[in-house]
C-alpha positions as CSV (number, residue, x, y, z in Angstrom):
1,M,-10.7,-13.3,-15.0
2,E,-8.2,-14.5,-17.6
3,L,-5.4,-15.1,-15.1
4,A,-7.5,-17.4,-12.8
5,P,-6.5,-20.7,-14.5
6,I,-2.8,-19.8,-14.1
7,L,-3.1,-18.5,-10.6
8,T,-5.0,-21.5,-9.3
9,K,-3.3,-24.3,-11.3
10,K,-1.5,-26.7,-9.0
11,G,1.5,-27.4,-11.2
12,V,2.6,-23.7,-11.5
13,S,5.3,-22.5,-9.0
14,L,4.3,-20.2,-6.2
15,K,7.0,-17.7,-7.2
16,L,5.5,-17.4,-10.7
17,K,2.0,-17.0,-9.3
18,G,3.3,-14.3,-7.0
19,T,5.0,-12.5,-9.8
20,L,1.9,-12.6,-11.9
21,Y,-0.2,-11.5,-9.0
22,K,2.1,-8.5,-8.2
23,S,2.3,-7.3,-11.8
24,C,-1.3,-7.9,-13.0
25,V,-3.6,-8.0,-9.9
26,Q,-2.0,-6.0,-7.1
27,S,-0.9,-3.2,-9.4
28,V,-4.6,-2.8,-10.5
29,M,-5.8,-3.0,-6.9
30,V,-3.6,-0.1,-5.8
31,Y,-3.7,2.0,-9.0
32,G,-4.0,5.7,-8.1
33,S,-3.8,4.9,-4.3
34,E,-0.9,7.4,-3.9
35,T,-3.4,10.2,-4.2
36,W,-6.2,8.7,-2.0
37,A,-7.0,9.6,1.5
38,M,-7.3,5.9,2.5
39,K,-9.9,5.0,5.0
40,V,-9.3,2.2,7.4
41,E,-12.1,0.2,6.0
42,D,-10.7,0.6,2.4
43,M,-7.3,-0.7,3.5
44,Q,-8.9,-3.6,5.4
45,R,-10.9,-4.4,2.2
46,L,-7.7,-4.5,0.2
47,I,-5.9,-6.6,2.8
48,R,-8.8,-9.0,3.0
49,A,-8.9,-9.4,-0.8
50,E,-5.2,-10.0,-0.9
51,R,-5.3,-12.6,1.8
52,M,-8.2,-14.4,0.1
53,M,-6.3,-14.4,-3.2
54,G,-3.1,-15.6,-1.5
55,R,-5.0,-18.6,-0.1
56,W,-6.6,-19.2,-3.5
57,M,-3.2,-19.2,-5.3
58,C,-1.7,-21.6,-2.7
59,G,-4.7,-23.9,-2.8
60,V,-5.4,-23.4,0.9
61,T,-8.8,-22.9,2.5
62,L,-9.6,-21.3,5.8
63,K,-10.1,-24.7,7.3
64,N,-6.4,-25.4,6.9
65,R,-5.8,-22.6,9.4
66,S,-2.7,-21.3,7.5
67,V,-1.3,-17.9,8.4
68,S,-1.9,-15.5,5.4
69,S,1.3,-13.7,5.9
70,E,3.3,-16.9,5.5
71,L,1.4,-17.8,2.4
72,L,2.2,-14.3,0.9
73,E,5.8,-14.8,1.9
74,K,5.9,-18.1,0.0
75,L,4.4,-16.3,-3.0
76,G,7.0,-13.5,-2.7
77,V,4.3,-10.9,-2.4
78,E,4.6,-7.7,-0.4
79,C,1.7,-6.7,1.8
80,V,-0.7,-4.4,-0.1
81,S,-0.6,-1.9,2.8
82,E,3.1,-1.4,2.3
83,V,2.7,-1.0,-1.4
84,V,0.1,1.7,-0.9
85,S,2.2,3.4,1.8
86,R,5.4,3.4,-0.3
87,G,3.5,4.7,-3.4
88,R,2.0,7.5,-1.4
89,L,5.4,8.5,-0.1
90,R,6.9,8.3,-3.5
91,W,4.3,10.7,-4.8
92,F,4.7,13.0,-1.8
93,G,8.5,13.1,-2.5
94,H,7.8,14.0,-6.1
95,V,5.4,16.8,-5.1
96,E,7.7,18.1,-2.4
97,R,10.6,18.5,-4.9
98,K,8.5,20.6,-7.2
99,E,9.1,24.4,-7.3
100,D,7.2,26.6,-5.0
101,G,4.2,28.0,-6.8
102,D,3.7,24.9,-8.9
103,W,0.0,24.1,-9.2
104,V,0.4,20.5,-8.1
105,K,2.3,21.6,-5.0
106,E,-0.4,24.3,-4.3
107,C,-3.2,21.7,-4.4
108,Q,-1.5,19.9,-1.5
109,Y,-2.7,22.6,0.9
110,L,-6.1,23.5,-0.5
111,E,-8.8,24.2,2.0
112,V,-12.5,23.7,1.1
113,E,-14.7,26.6,2.3
114,G,-18.1,26.1,3.8
115,K,-19.8,24.6,6.8
116,R,-18.5,21.4,8.2
117,G,-20.8,18.9,9.9
118,R,-20.5,17.6,13.4
119,G,-17.7,15.2,14.4
120,R,-14.3,14.7,13.1
121,G,-13.6,15.9,9.6
122,R,-12.6,13.6,6.8
123,K,-9.2,12.1,6.9
124,T,-6.9,14.1,4.6
125,W,-4.2,12.9,2.2
126,L,-1.5,14.7,4.3
127,E,-2.7,12.9,7.4
128,C,-2.1,9.6,5.6
129,V,1.3,10.8,4.3
130,N,2.3,11.8,7.9
131,A,1.3,8.4,9.2
132,S,3.2,6.7,6.5
133,M,6.3,8.8,7.2
134,K,6.0,8.1,10.9
135,D,5.8,4.3,10.2
136,M,8.9,4.5,8.0
137,E,10.7,7.0,10.2
138,L,11.0,9.6,7.5
139,K,10.9,13.4,7.6
140,A,9.4,15.7,5.0
141,S,12.8,17.4,4.6
142,D,14.3,14.1,3.5
143,A,12.3,14.3,0.3
144,Q,14.5,17.1,-1.1
145,D,17.3,14.6,-1.6
146,R,15.9,12.3,-4.3
147,A,18.5,9.5,-3.9
148,L,18.1,9.4,-0.1
149,W,14.3,9.4,-0.3
150,K,14.3,6.5,-2.8
151,R,16.9,4.6,-0.8
152,R,14.9,5.0,2.4
153,L,11.6,3.9,0.7
154,L,13.2,0.9,-0.9
155,G,15.3,0.1,2.1
156,N,12.4,-0.3,4.5
157,R,11.0,-3.6,3.2
158,P,8.2,-5.1,5.2
159,T,8.6,-8.1,7.3
160,R,6.0,-10.6,8.4
161,A,5.9,-8.9,11.8
162,C,5.3,-5.5,10.1
163,M,2.5,-6.9,8.1
164,E,0.8,-8.3,11.2
165,K,1.4,-5.1,13.2
166,R,-0.1,-2.9,10.5
167,T,-3.3,-5.0,10.2
168,L,-3.8,-5.1,14.0
169,N,-3.2,-1.4,14.5
170,R,-5.7,-0.2,11.9
């Protein structure tokens, strides 16, 4: 990894490391996540990787017993779960504003034919969207007003308590 010397160097400010991390690492980690039906273990894997990298950038080990959310706050990094959720809702708003009959909008409600195995079916993308909307206290009808939708998505910035709640509840 070409960024490793910069991200781990002791003389570099934490804010600069955080900015580099957000633009070069986190963006790659969540690329395309707005269209995934994210499993709990996938999200946990992303959170675990982010926390490990946060400790790595701050020069802290697990033995130091530092809280990962505080380290990410020092770096100025937003929790990966919030980035994924906001990206998913941004894409949902885009799709909702499309004209009826548009092929992208039609794909949102596709049903796969065939026999289904025992147990619960796979988690769908719309289930993930509905959970994200519930977390951010949004309604699907809000997506029609582009300015309102964007303001609501950007206005609900995560707090450390939010980050801890999301990781415990999943």
